[in-house]
N, C-alpha and C positions, 0 to 999 in steps of 0.2 A: 322485957322479952329477951332472951337470950342473942345475940347478934349470931348471926352463922352465916359461909361461905360454901360457894360450890366450887370443886375442886375442876380446874381446866387441863392441869398436870404436874404430874411429878415427875420433878426434876432426879431425886434420889431418895433414899432413905428419911432425908429428915428433913430436906425442903419443897413445898408445893407453892403452885403458882396456883391461885384461888380468885375466884368472885367476889367483889360482897358490894352489900346496894348501895352504898355512900359513898363507900373510897375509888371505888370500878376494879381494875386488877391490884392485888396486893401477893406479898413474896411472903408465905409464913415459912417458921421455920421450927423446928423443935424434935425430940428425940423420936425416931422412929415413926414419925409422924407420916412419911408417905409411906411405909410400909403396906403392899397391898391394896392402896387405894388406886381407883382407876377415874376417867371425867368424869364428872355429872353428880358424883360421889358429894354428898353434904358434911362441911366441919363445922364444930360446934366453936363458939367462942373460946373457950377455956380449954380447946384442946389443941392449944399451940404456943410456944415461949418467945416469939420473936413476932411480929409483924411489920414490916415496913412496905409503904407505898411507892413505885415506882412507877410517875408519870408519864415518863417520856417514853413513849413508843423503842427507840432507837434505846437508849440504857435497859429499858425490860429485854430485847433480843440480846443486848451484852452481858448480860446477866444469865440468863441464860446461856449462853454459848459456853461462857465462863466456867460454869458448874457441871458442864457435863464434862466437864478437862480435867475435875477433881476428885482426888481421894476422899473419900469421908473423913477421914482423920485431917485431914489438912482442915477443911472445911470447916470442922469443930473446932480447930486451931485460931484461924483465921475469926472465927463469928465471937469467938470467946474474947479476942482481943477487942475487935469492934465496943462490944460491951461491954467492957472493963474502960476504954477511953470513954464511952457514954456517963458511963455512971463517975470518973473521976471528972467530967467537965462537968456534968451537972447543966447542959442546957440542948438542948437539942442540937444533931449533929445536923448536917447536909446529907441528906439520902444516900448521893452518889458516894461516899465512901467507903458503902457494899460493894460497889463495883470497884473504885479505885483500888483500894486495900486488897478485895481478894484477890485482882491481880497483881501488884507489886509484891504481895507477900509472897504468892505460888511463886512468879517470877522469879525472886532471890533466893527461894530453896532448892527452886528447879537447878538456877545458877549454881548452886554452892554443892548439888550434887554431882555437877560437873565438873567441879574443882574451880570457877570461875570464879574471880575477885572481884567487883567491880567499885573502883574507886571512887570516893565522893569528893569532889575537890571544894566543896563548899561546907564543909562540915563544920569547921568554925564559925563561920561567917551564920549559916545555921544556929551552931548552939547562943550565940551571942543576942540573933534577933528574935528567938523565940524561944525565953529559958524554959517557958511552963510546960510547953509543946513536946522540947526536948528532953526534959527530965521524964515526962510518960511516955514517952517513944522510947526512951532507956528501958523502961519497967515492963513496955509490951515484950520488946528484946528477949529481956531474961523468961518473961514466963512462955515466949515460943520455944525458945533456945532448953529450956526444963524440961518442957512436953516432948518436944519432937526430940528432945537430946543432941541438937547442931550446934554449932558452933555461928551465929551471923555475925558477918564484922561490923565493925564501930560504925561504920557507914552507912549504914541502913539505920540508924540510930535518927542519922539528918533526914535520909529520905522518909524517913515516915513521920515524922516532925511537922515534916511541909506539908503530907496531908493527912494530918489533925489540924492544922493552922486552917489549910484550906476549909478541912469541916467545918468550923467555927468558925469561921466568918465569911464562908460564902462568898470566897471568892474564890473564882480558878484557879487550876495548882498553875498554871501556865505562869499566871499573872506573880503568887507566890515567888513562884521560880526567879520570875526576873529579876525580885529582891534583892537576894542569895548573891546570881550572878553580876547584877548591879553593882552591888561594893564590891564584889571580888575584883571587877572590871576597875574600880576609883582606886582599890587599893594599890593595882597595878601600876596606875597614873600615878600615886603617891611618890612608890619604890622609884618609879623612873626618873620623877620629876628632882626627888629632891635623894636620889643617887643614896636612898640605904634600905635596910632590910628590916621589914617592919616584925616588930615580934608580938604575932598573932595571939598570943594569949596572955598581955598584957593590959593592966585595965587602965592605960589610956587609949588603947584601941577598941577593946569594948565600948567605952564610953561615944567612942568616932563611930560604932556601930551602930550604938543605939542612935546617935543623933543623925546619922544618914538616913534610918530608917525612917525616924520623924519629920527631916525633910524632903524623903518623897513621900510621904503622905501626905504631908503640905503642899505639894506639886500639884501629888494627882487630884487633891478636894480647893486649887486654888488658893487656897489659903494664904495672906500672905502675912510677913513679919516687919518689925518695925524697923529701918535704920539707921545705927547710930552713926550718923557721917562723920562727927569729930574724929571717933572710934577707928572709923573706916579708915582714912585718913592717916590716922597713924600708927597703924597696922602695917600699911601699904608703905609708909618708909619706914618702920622699922623691922619690920620680916617682910623682905623681898620676897621672895624665894616660898616661901608658904603663901603670902599673897598672891602670890602668882598661879601657883600650885591648885589653890580654891578654885581659880579662874577655870583653870583645864579642867578641873572635876567638873565644874557647872554645864561646860560646855558639852561631856558628857554626859552628864542627866538627860540636859535640854533635847540629847538627840536621841537618848533609849528612851526617855518616858515621852518624847514628844511632846513638849508643854512647855510655857516660859518658866525659867527659875528664879526666882527675883537675887535683884542686886545683893540684898540684905544676908541672904544665908552664905556672902563671901567671907561676911565680918566671923560669922557665929567658926566656919570652917576654919578659917588664919588661925582662928586661939585654937582648936583641939590637934591643927597640926604643927602647933608652934609646943606645945605639951609633949608629942609625940615625939618630936626630935630632942627633947631637952629632957630627957630621962629625970 
């Protein structure tokens, strides 16, 4: 038996809100799908290209408001971007990406039209933290630029990469953002404490960033690492400045994550800082 949907509202020519027996309220997307349709009409299972369920009432309302504000060409481009991401990721994305990315891309394009350029202060951190998402975001931006004949700035790659990572990991964007911001803050601590300018493109910095990412994840999950006590004693004696800077970084992490950081992390951080200061 074929599935069917009862139309509740046509948002525009290509998007409908409909009711399904088992899924409840769904969003149906397809070329011309909403043309001439009215409330109560029935649409067959094969009559749409994409369906997603927004179970959260607040998100449904957000999406409806968003779409009433977007022209169909732009919506088409955004849907194409989300489709491209889901094909490349090969796993289900959190449905919230339909709202967050639609909102973000349309806002970015509006800013571009107004000649505003929003700087992304965490671009390098994002690229190092999430290389797969960054590459994918770069391809998405290239597709948007080509389709709409615009030039979105490179900073947008970083923003979209965070949206993709948030959707893959089911982590809220605020938490994903926190990682990049915390790592940027920790880099400031290093520069201030060691009186150096960190080369953010260097291999040692990329290694440090990856290490910090796993440290933050360990702290959040409460996982401990073994403490090499002899090594700690040696590093404290040989590289006191790097060792003290590591402690400062740990204090910043504890304040930011509001969780204890194991002492053993000092040893690993000290070794990374030593590499960073001795090119």
